Each structure stands twice: as C-alpha cells, then as structure tokens.
C-alpha positions in Angstrom: -109.7 54.1 133.3 -106.2 53.5 134.6 -103.2 53.8 132.3 -100.1 51.6 132.7 -97.0 52.6 130.8 -94.2 50.0 130.6 -90.8 51.1 129.1 -89.1 47.9 127.9 -85.6 47.3 126.6 -84.9 43.7 125.6 -87.5 42.3 127.9 -88.7 39.4 125.7 -88.2 36.9 128.5 -90.3 38.8 131.1 -92.8 41.1 129.5 -95.3 38.4 128.9 -95.6 37.5 132.6 -95.9 41.2 133.5 -98.7 41.8 130.9 -100.6 38.6 131.7 -100.7 39.5 135.4 -102.0 43.0 134.6 -104.6 41.8 132.1 -105.9 39.0 134.3 -106.6 41.4 137.1 -108.6 44.0 135.2 -112.1 43.9 133.9 -112.4 44.7 130.2 -112.4 48.4 129.5 -110.8 49.5 132.8 -107.2 49.4 131.9 -105.2 51.2 129.2 -101.8 49.5 128.7 -98.9 50.8 126.6 -95.6 49.0 126.2 -92.8 51.1 124.7 -90.1 48.9 123.3 -87.1 51.2 123.0 -84.1 50.1 120.9 -84.9 46.5 121.4 -82.9 43.9 119.5 -85.1 41.0 120.7 -88.8 40.1 120.4 -90.1 42.4 123.2 -92.5 44.2 120.9 -93.8 41.0 119.3 -94.5 39.3 122.7 -96.4 42.4 123.8 -98.4 42.6 120.6 -99.6 39.0 121.3 -101.7 40.4 124.2 -105.1 41.7 123.2 -105.7 45.3 124.2 -102.1 46.2 124.6 -100.8 49.2 122.7 -97.2 48.8 121.5 -94.9 51.6 120.5 -91.6 50.4 118.9 -89.0 53.2 119.2 -85.7 52.7 117.3 -83.5 54.2 119.9 -83.0 53.0 123.5 -83.7 55.4 126.3 -86.0 55.0 129.3 -86.9 58.7 129.7 -87.9 59.0 126.0 -89.8 55.7 126.2 -91.8 56.9 129.2 -92.5 60.2 127.6 -93.7 58.5 124.4 -96.0 56.1 126.4 -97.3 59.0 128.4 -98.2 60.9 125.2 -100.5 58.1 124.0 -102.0 57.0 127.4 -105.6 57.9 127.8 -106.4 57.2 131.4 -105.7 58.4 134.9 -104.1 57.6 137.2 -101.0 56.6 135.4 -98.9 53.8 136.6 -95.4 53.2 135.4 -93.9 49.7 135.6 -90.7 48.0 134.6 -91.3 45.0 132.4 -90.0 42.5 135.0 -92.6 43.5 137.6 -95.4 41.0 138.1 -98.1 42.5 140.3 -99.9 40.2 142.6 -103.7 39.9 142.1 -105.5 43.0 143.5 -102.4 45.1 143.7 -103.3 47.6 141.0 -106.9 48.0 142.0 -105.8 48.6 145.6 -103.3 51.2 144.5 -106.0 53.0 142.4 -108.4 52.9 145.3 -105.8 54.3 147.6 -105.2 57.2 145.2 -108.9 57.9 144.9 -109.2 58.0 148.7 -109.5 61.1 150.8 -106.0 60.7 152.4 
C-alpha cells in the first residue's frame, strides 16, 4: 500500500481536485491518504473529509515541516509520497512512480 501525505494550508480551492485525481486512479485498498490541514482558516479540512478513505489531521498551528511529520507519523504504507495540495497528478502517474521505485534500478 502506498501512502500519500499532503500538508495543506488554506487550500480549500484546490485540495478537492488533488484528492479526486488521486482517488480515481487507485483501486480500493491500495492507497493510504492523509491530509494535514495546518493552521487553516478556511474549509480545507472539511473539503478533504468529504472524500471517502481520506484521513484528515487538523493541526491548530501552521507549519509545513510539522504537518509533514504529523502525516508521516500516521501513514501506514510504503513507499510514501508527499504532495502539495495544488498538485493534480495525471492518470497513471502515481502507479508509474511506485513501479519505478519497486524496480531494480
């Protein structure tokens, strides 16, 4: 299972597209997704919670390093992929990355 950790600060406008692309490309049970809303003053956490299978941590203080560490602490899969909330992966990109990491080279 691959884990994806997304540190998000006030990303309400873009987090849905990021998550929808990730979830559409992954067979059920193959992806562990954590969104860490850190110090958000918008609805980033609420938008992320609308997606089934997405774990959401809501930290009161902003800080990308702390958000990534918190997400990493609860992630259960490997490899781990860290994304920004405004990244929308094209279909097949994450499976191709995971396959390349599993390869001999």
